[in-house]
RONUMI-434042 format. One record per residue (C-alpha): residue number from 0; residue in one letter; z, y, x. Coordinates in steps of 0.5 Angstrom, whole numbers. Layout:
BEGIN
+-----+------+-------+-------+-------+
! pos ! code !    zz !    yy !    xx !
+-----+------+-------+-------+-------+
! NUM !    a !     Z !     Y !     X !
...
+-----+------+-------+-------+-------+
***
This chain:
BEGIN
+-----+------+-------+-------+-------+
! pos ! code !    zz !    yy !    xx !
+-----+------+-------+-------+-------+
!   0 !    m !    83 !    69 !    53 !
!   1 !    k !    83 !    72 !    46 !
!   2 !    k !    76 !    72 !    47 !
!   3 !    l !    75 !    64 !    48 !
!   4 !    c !    80 !    63 !    42 !
!   5 !    l !    75 !    63 !    36 !
!   6 !    p !    69 !    59 !    40 !
!   7 !    i !    75 !    54 !    42 !
!   8 !    i !    77 !    53 !    35 !
!   9 !    a !    70 !    53 !    32 !
!  10 !    l !    69 !    47 !    37 !
!  11 !    l !    75 !    43 !    35 !
!  12 !    a !    73 !    44 !    28 !
!  13 !    v !    66 !    41 !    30 !
!  14 !    v !    69 !    35 !    34 !
!  15 !    i !    74 !    33 !    28 !
!  16 !    g !    69 !    34 !    23 !
!  17 !    l !    65 !    29 !    27 !
!  18 !    s !    70 !    24 !    28 !
!  19 !    s !    72 !    24 !    21 !
!  20 !    c !    65 !    23 !    19 !
!  21 !    g !    65 !    17 !    24 !
!  22 !    n !    71 !    14 !    21 !
!  23 !    t !    68 !    14 !    14 !
!  24 !    k !    67 !     7 !    11 !
!  25 !    k !    64 !     4 !     6 !
!  26 !    k !    68 !     0 !     1 !
!  27 !    p !    69 !    -7 !     2 !
!  28 !    i !    64 !   -11 !    -3 !
!  29 !    d !    71 !   -14 !    -6 !
!  30 !    d !    74 !    -8 !    -7 !
!  31 !    t !    75 !    -8 !   -15 !
!  32 !    s !    79 !    -1 !   -15 !
!  33 !    e !    73 !     2 !   -19 !
!  34 !    y !    71 !    -5 !   -23 !
!  35 !    l !    73 !    -2 !   -30 !
!  36 !    n !    71 !     5 !   -29 !
!  37 !    f !    65 !     5 !   -33 !
!  38 !    k !    62 !     8 !   -40 !
!  39 !    t !    56 !     5 !   -44 !
!  40 !    e !    51 !    10 !   -48 !
!  41 !    g !    53 !    12 !   -55 !
!  42 !    e !    58 !    16 !   -59 !
!  43 !    y !    63 !    11 !   -57 !
!  44 !    q !    65 !     6 !   -53 !
!  45 !    a !    65 !    -1 !   -56 !
!  46 !    a !    68 !    -6 !   -50 !
!  47 !    g !    62 !    -6 !   -46 !
!  48 !    v !    57 !    -8 !   -52 !
!  49 !    q !    50 !    -4 !   -53 !
!  50 !    m !    45 !    -6 !   -58 !
!  51 !    i !    38 !    -5 !   -54 !
!  52 !    k !    32 !    -3 !   -59 !
!  53 !    l !    26 !    -6 !   -57 !
!  54 !    k !    19 !    -4 !   -57 !
!  55 !    e !    18 !    -8 !   -63 !
!  56 !    g !    23 !    -5 !   -67 !
!  57 !    y !    28 !   -10 !   -67 !
!  58 !    k !    35 !   -10 !   -63 !
!  59 !    v !    38 !   -14 !   -58 !
!  60 !    w !    46 !   -15 !   -56 !
!  61 !    t !    48 !   -14 !   -49 !
!  62 !    k !    55 !   -13 !   -46 !
!  63 !    r !    57 !   -10 !   -40 !
!  64 !    y !    63 !   -13 !   -35 !
!  65 !    g !    65 !    -8 !   -29 !
!  66 !    n !    62 !    -3 !   -25 !
!  67 !    s !    60 !    -6 !   -18 !
!  68 !    p !    53 !    -5 !   -13 !
!  69 !    m !    52 !   -12 !   -15 !
!  70 !    k !    49 !   -13 !   -22 !
!  71 !    v !    48 !   -20 !   -26 !
!  72 !    l !    44 !   -20 !   -32 !
!  73 !    l !    45 !   -27 !   -35 !
!  74 !    l !    39 !   -31 !   -39 !
!  75 !    h !    42 !   -36 !   -44 !
!  76 !    g !    38 !   -43 !   -45 !
!  77 !    g !    35 !   -46 !   -52 !
!  78 !    p !    31 !   -42 !   -53 !
!  79 !    g !    35 !   -39 !   -59 !
!  80 !    a !    42 !   -41 !   -56 !
!  81 !    t !    47 !   -35 !   -55 !
!  82 !    h !    51 !   -32 !   -49 !
!  83 !    e !    57 !   -36 !   -51 !
!  84 !    y !    57 !   -42 !   -47 !
!  85 !    m !    57 !   -38 !   -41 !
!  86 !    e !    63 !   -34 !   -42 !
!  87 !    c !    66 !   -38 !   -37 !
!  88 !    f !    63 !   -32 !   -32 !
!  89 !    q !    68 !   -28 !   -35 !
!  90 !    s !    74 !   -32 !   -31 !
!  91 !    f !    70 !   -31 !   -24 !
!  92 !    f !    65 !   -25 !   -23 !
!  93 !    p !    71 !   -20 !   -25 !
!  94 !    k !    75 !   -22 !   -19 !
!  95 !    a !    69 !   -23 !   -14 !
!  96 !    n !    67 !   -15 !   -16 !
!  97 !    i !    61 !   -17 !   -19 !
!  98 !    e !    58 !   -13 !   -25 !
!  99 !    f !    55 !   -17 !   -30 !
! 100 !    y !    52 !   -17 !   -37 !
! 101 !    e !    52 !   -22 !   -43 !
! 102 !    y !    46 !   -22 !   -47 !
! 103 !    d !    43 !   -25 !   -53 !
! 104 !    q !    35 !   -26 !   -53 !
! 105 !    l !    32 !   -24 !   -59 !
! 106 !    g !    32 !   -29 !   -65 !
! 107 !    s !    39 !   -31 !   -62 !
! 108 !    a !    46 !   -30 !   -66 !
! 109 !    y !    48 !   -23 !   -64 !
! 110 !    s !    41 !   -20 !   -64 !
! 111 !    d !    36 !   -19 !   -69 !
! 112 !    q !    33 !   -26 !   -72 !
! 113 !    p !    26 !   -24 !   -75 !
! 114 !    d !    22 !   -30 !   -78 !
! 115 !    d !    16 !   -29 !   -74 !
! 116 !    q !    13 !   -35 !   -70 !
! 117 !    s !     9 !   -30 !   -66 !
! 118 !    l !    15 !   -27 !   -63 !
! 119 !    w !    17 !   -34 !   -59 !
! 120 !    t !    12 !   -33 !   -53 !
! 121 !    i !    14 !   -33 !   -46 !
! 122 !    d !    10 !   -27 !   -45 !
! 123 !    r !    14 !   -23 !   -50 !
! 124 !    f !    21 !   -25 !   -48 !
! 125 !    v !    19 !   -23 !   -41 !
! 126 !    e !    17 !   -16 !   -43 !
! 127 !    e !    24 !   -16 !   -47 !
! 128 !    v !    28 !   -18 !   -41 !
! 129 !    e !    24 !   -12 !   -37 !
! 130 !    q !    26 !    -7 !   -43 !
! 131 !    v !    33 !    -9 !   -43 !
! 132 !    r !    33 !    -8 !   -35 !
! 133 !    i !    30 !    -1 !   -36 !
! 134 !    k !    35 !     1 !   -41 !
! 135 !    l !    41 !    -2 !   -37 !
! 136 !    g !    39 !     2 !   -31 !
! 137 !    l !    38 !    -5 !   -26 !
! 138 !    n !    34 !    -4 !   -20 !
! 139 !    k !    31 !    -8 !   -14 !
! 140 !    d !    38 !    -5 !   -10 !
! 141 !    n !    43 !    -9 !   -15 !
! 142 !    f !    39 !   -13 !   -20 !
! 143 !    y !    40 !   -21 !   -20 !
! 144 !    l !    37 !   -25 !   -25 !
! 145 !    f !    41 !   -31 !   -27 !
! 146 !    g !    37 !   -36 !   -32 !
! 147 !    s !    40 !   -43 !   -35 !
! 148 !    s !    36 !   -48 !   -37 !
! 149 !    w !    31 !   -44 !   -42 !
! 150 !    g !    33 !   -38 !   -39 !
! 151 !    g !    31 !   -41 !   -32 !
! 152 !    i !    24 !   -41 !   -35 !
! 153 !    l !    25 !   -34 !   -37 !
! 154 !    a !    28 !   -32 !   -30 !
! 155 !    m !    22 !   -35 !   -26 !
! 156 !    e !    17 !   -32 !   -31 !
! 157 !    y !    20 !   -25 !   -30 !
! 158 !    a !    20 !   -26 !   -23 !
! 159 !    d !    13 !   -28 !   -23 !
! 160 !    k !    11 !   -21 !   -26 !
! 161 !    y !    17 !   -17 !   -24 !
! 162 !    q !    20 !   -19 !   -17 !
! 163 !    k !    19 !   -12 !   -15 !
! 164 !    n !    25 !   -10 !   -19 !
! 165 !    l !    30 !   -16 !   -17 !
! 166 !    k !    35 !   -16 !   -11 !
! 167 !    g !    36 !   -24 !   -12 !
! 168 !    l !    34 !   -30 !   -17 !
! 169 !    i !    38 !   -35 !   -19 !
! 170 !    i !    35 !   -41 !   -23 !
! 171 !    s !    41 !   -46 !   -26 !
! 172 !    n !    39 !   -53 !   -28 !
! 173 !    m !    32 !   -52 !   -29 !
! 174 !    t !    26 !   -56 !   -26 !
! 175 !    a !    19 !   -52 !   -26 !
! 176 !    s !    15 !   -56 !   -31 !
! 177 !    f !    16 !   -59 !   -38 !
! 178 !    e !    12 !   -65 !   -35 !
! 179 !    s !    18 !   -66 !   -30 !
! 180 !    c !    23 !   -65 !   -36 !
! 181 !    r !    19 !   -71 !   -40 !
! 182 !    k !    18 !   -75 !   -34 !
! 183 !    y !    26 !   -75 !   -32 !
! 184 !    n !    27 !   -76 !   -39 !
! 185 !    k !    24 !   -82 !   -39 !
! 186 !    v !    28 !   -84 !   -33 !
! 187 !    l !    35 !   -83 !   -37 !
! 188 !    r !    32 !   -86 !   -43 !
! 189 !    s !    31 !   -93 !   -39 !
! 190 !    q !    38 !   -93 !   -37 !
! 191 !    l !    41 !   -93 !   -44 !
! 192 !    d !    43 !  -100 !   -47 !
! 193 !    p !    37 !  -103 !   -50 !
! 194 !    k !    41 !  -104 !   -56 !
! 195 !    v !    42 !   -96 !   -57 !
! 196 !    l !    35 !   -95 !   -55 !
! 197 !    k !    32 !   -99 !   -60 !
! 198 !    t !    37 !   -96 !   -65 !
! 199 !    l !    34 !   -89 !   -63 !
! 200 !    l !    27 !   -91 !   -63 !
! 201 !    s !    28 !   -93 !   -70 !
! 202 !    y !    30 !   -86 !   -72 !
! 203 !    e !    25 !   -83 !   -68 !
! 204 !    k !    19 !   -87 !   -71 !
! 205 !    k !    21 !   -85 !   -78 !
! 206 !    n !    22 !   -78 !   -76 !
! 207 !    d !    29 !   -78 !   -78 !
! 208 !    l !    32 !   -74 !   -73 !
! 209 !    s !    38 !   -70 !   -77 !
! 210 !    n !    41 !   -77 !   -79 !
! 211 !    p !    48 !   -76 !   -78 !
! 212 !    k !    48 !   -83 !   -74 !
! 213 !    y !    42 !   -81 !   -70 !
! 214 !    v !    46 !   -75 !   -68 !
! 215 !    d !    52 !   -78 !   -66 !
! 216 !    l !    48 !   -83 !   -62 !
! 217 !    v !    45 !   -77 !   -58 !
! 218 !    q !    51 !   -74 !   -57 !
! 219 !    k !    55 !   -80 !   -55 !
! 220 !    e !    50 !   -83 !   -50 !
! 221 !    f !    46 !   -77 !   -48 !
! 222 !    y !    49 !   -70 !   -49 !
! 223 !    n !    56 !   -73 !   -46 !
! 224 !    k !    53 !   -76 !   -40 !
! 225 !    h !    48 !   -71 !   -38 !
! 226 !    i !    49 !   -64 !   -42 !
! 227 !    c !    57 !   -63 !   -41 !
! 228 !    r !    61 !   -68 !   -38 !
! 229 !    c !    68 !   -65 !   -40 !
! 230 !    k !    72 !   -70 !   -44 !
! 231 !    e !    73 !   -65 !   -49 !
! 232 !    w !    67 !   -60 !   -50 !
! 233 !    p !    70 !   -53 !   -48 !
! 234 !    e !    71 !   -48 !   -54 !
! 235 !    p !    65 !   -43 !   -52 !
! 236 !    v !    60 !   -49 !   -51 !
! 237 !    v !    62 !   -52 !   -58 !
! 238 !    r !    62 !   -45 !   -61 !
! 239 !    g !    55 !   -43 !   -58 !
! 240 !    f !    52 !   -49 !   -59 !
! 241 !    s !    53 !   -49 !   -67 !
! 242 !    k !    50 !   -42 !   -67 !
! 243 !    i !    43 !   -44 !   -64 !
! 244 !    n !    37 !   -42 !   -68 !
! 245 !    p !    33 !   -48 !   -70 !
! 246 !    k !    27 !   -44 !   -72 !
! 247 !    v !    26 !   -42 !   -65 !
! 248 !    y !    29 !   -48 !   -61 !
! 249 !    v !    25 !   -53 !   -65 !
! 250 !    y !    19 !   -49 !   -65 !
! 251 !    m !    19 !   -48 !   -57 !
! 252 !    q !    23 !   -54 !   -54 !
! 253 !    g !    23 !   -59 !   -59 !
! 254 !    p !    28 !   -63 !   -64 !
! 255 !    s !    33 !   -64 !   -58 !
! 256 !    e !    34 !   -64 !   -51 !
! 257 !    f !    33 !   -71 !   -52 !
! 258 !    i !    26 !   -70 !   -54 !
! 259 !    p !    22 !   -65 !   -50 !
! 260 !    a !    16 !   -62 !   -54 !
! 261 !    g !    14 !   -55 !   -58 !
! 262 !    t !    10 !   -50 !   -55 !
! 263 !    l !    13 !   -50 !   -48 !
! 264 !    t !    10 !   -57 !   -47 !
! 265 !    n !     5 !   -55 !   -42 !
! 266 !    w !     9 !   -50 !   -39 !
! 267 !    t !     9 !   -51 !   -31 !
! 268 !    f !    11 !   -46 !   -25 !
! 269 !    w !    10 !   -51 !   -19 !
! 270 !    d !     4 !   -47 !   -17 !
! 271 !    r !     7 !   -40 !   -17 !
! 272 !    l !    13 !   -42 !   -13 !
! 273 !    k !    10 !   -40 !    -7 !
! 274 !    d !     9 !   -33 !    -9 !
! 275 !    l !    16 !   -32 !   -10 !
! 276 !    s !    19 !   -28 !    -4 !
! 277 !    v !    25 !   -25 !    -7 !
! 278 !    p !    32 !   -29 !    -5 !
! 279 !    t !    33 !   -35 !   -10 !
! 280 !    l !    38 !   -40 !   -11 !
! 281 !    s !    36 !   -46 !   -15 !
! 282 !    i !    42 !   -50 !   -18 !
! 283 !    g !    42 !   -58 !   -19 !
! 284 !    a !    47 !   -63 !   -21 !
! 285 !    k !    47 !   -71 !   -20 !
! 286 !    y !    48 !   -72 !   -28 !
! 287 !    d !    43 !   -67 !   -30 !
! 288 !    s !    38 !   -68 !   -36 !
! 289 !    m !    34 !   -65 !   -31 !
! 290 !    n !    32 !   -68 !   -24 !
! 291 !    p !    36 !   -65 !   -19 !
! 292 !    k !    31 !   -67 !   -13 !
! 293 !    d !    26 !   -62 !   -17 !
! 294 !    m !    31 !   -56 !   -17 !
! 295 !    e !    32 !   -58 !    -9 !
! 296 !    k !    24 !   -58 !    -9 !
! 297 !    i !    24 !   -51 !   -12 !
! 298 !    s !    29 !   -48 !    -6 !
! 299 !    t !    24 !   -51 !    -1 !
! 300 !    m !    17 !   -48 !    -5 !
! 301 !    v !    20 !   -41 !    -6 !
! 302 !    q !    19 !   -36 !     1 !
! 303 !    n !    27 !   -35 !     1 !
! 304 !    g !    31 !   -40 !    -2 !
! 305 !    r !    37 !   -44 !    -2 !
! 306 !    f !    40 !   -50 !    -6 !
! 307 !    l !    46 !   -51 !    -9 !
! 308 !    y !    48 !   -58 !   -11 !
! 309 !    c !    53 !   -61 !   -16 !
! 310 !    p !    55 !   -68 !   -14 !
! 311 !    n !    60 !   -69 !   -21 !
! 312 !    g !    56 !   -64 !   -25 !
! 313 !    s !    51 !   -64 !   -31 !
! 314 !    h !    46 !   -59 !   -34 !
! 315 !    l !    53 !   -55 !   -36 !
! 316 !    s !    55 !   -55 !   -29 !
! 317 !    m !    58 !   -48 !   -30 !
! 318 !    w !    63 !   -52 !   -34 !
! 319 !    d !    64 !   -59 !   -31 !
! 320 !    e !    64 !   -57 !   -24 !
! 321 !    q !    66 !   -50 !   -24 !
! 322 !    e !    69 !   -48 !   -18 !
! 323 !    l !    63 !   -51 !   -13 !
! 324 !    y !    58 !   -48 !   -18 !
! 325 !    m !    61 !   -41 !   -19 !
! 326 !    n !    63 !   -41 !   -11 !
! 327 !    g !    56 !   -42 !    -9 !
! 328 !    i !    53 !   -37 !   -14 !
! 329 !    v !    58 !   -32 !   -12 !
! 330 !    k !    57 !   -33 !    -4 !
! 331 !    f !    49 !   -33 !    -6 !
! 332 !    i !    50 !   -26 !    -9 !
! 333 !    k !    54 !   -23 !    -3 !
! 334 !    d !    50 !   -26 !     2 !
! 335 !    v !    44 !   -23 !    -1 !
! 336 !    y !    48 !   -16 !    -2 !
! 337 !    k !    50 !   -16 !     5 !
! 338 !    g !    43 !   -18 !     8 !
! 339 !    d !    46 !   -25 !    11 !
! 340 !    f !    42 !   -29 !     7 !
+-----+------+-------+-------+-------+
***
């Protein structure tokens, strides 16, 4: 009997070990127990803030929130706006266990602002995003790229060149060409009161676009209806919009959302959508300054798309139809991560 003891004990140890291994489970993707367990590079910790040096020698601002296998880099609009109008994600992503990064592109308030128009090109911005991705350690197994408005243009262009690095792509409130923007802009202008339109045209013919009366009219008749429909604009939106870099914005976009022009005038991506195989969420809204049908079309033209429609939202649906918008994004991120997309 004694001779059998050691073999039996050894066998029991193997069985118990195998049983233990079989019972090992991955943490649920909603488990936030490790969410605050992270550090950024550097000699000290600065609440997740990290300044990333670009190959051109300039620095861009990023801020990390959380520690999770699902990681989102937020691309703001403009061009030349800031991350601030997207601070609302702070109220939703942490409780969904989604790690995310706020980021001010070069030329924006929290990053360096060189006075050099040669820097304001789509191609250079794409390479900037790639440098940021590498520095933050994002990869194809965890990296979701979110782009709002101009950020949507940048996200599409990044995916066109670097989709091998992406887990998922989110295009928020952006169509696939500037010509589409102009066409829909004409539709929205035609819906204005004839007297209001006549007044706007009178200022535009004189190129008197900074006149306070013109600015007030655009705010009341266009921005409050199609950019953000909240009765009172949220403080982060007001704060962020007050810091838009006009040298970048006007050069690339034009004088305002109401008059699309600038170097982006001939930009189009419609013919390249078919090449995107990465899971893609396209978001549109009924009252958007962009045609929501265009955003739905984007979701059908990519190889693996989904459309999120906000029936009460505008260009900033993240604010004026917040719950539907955020829930739809969180669901997309988790569906893709779990392989349920």
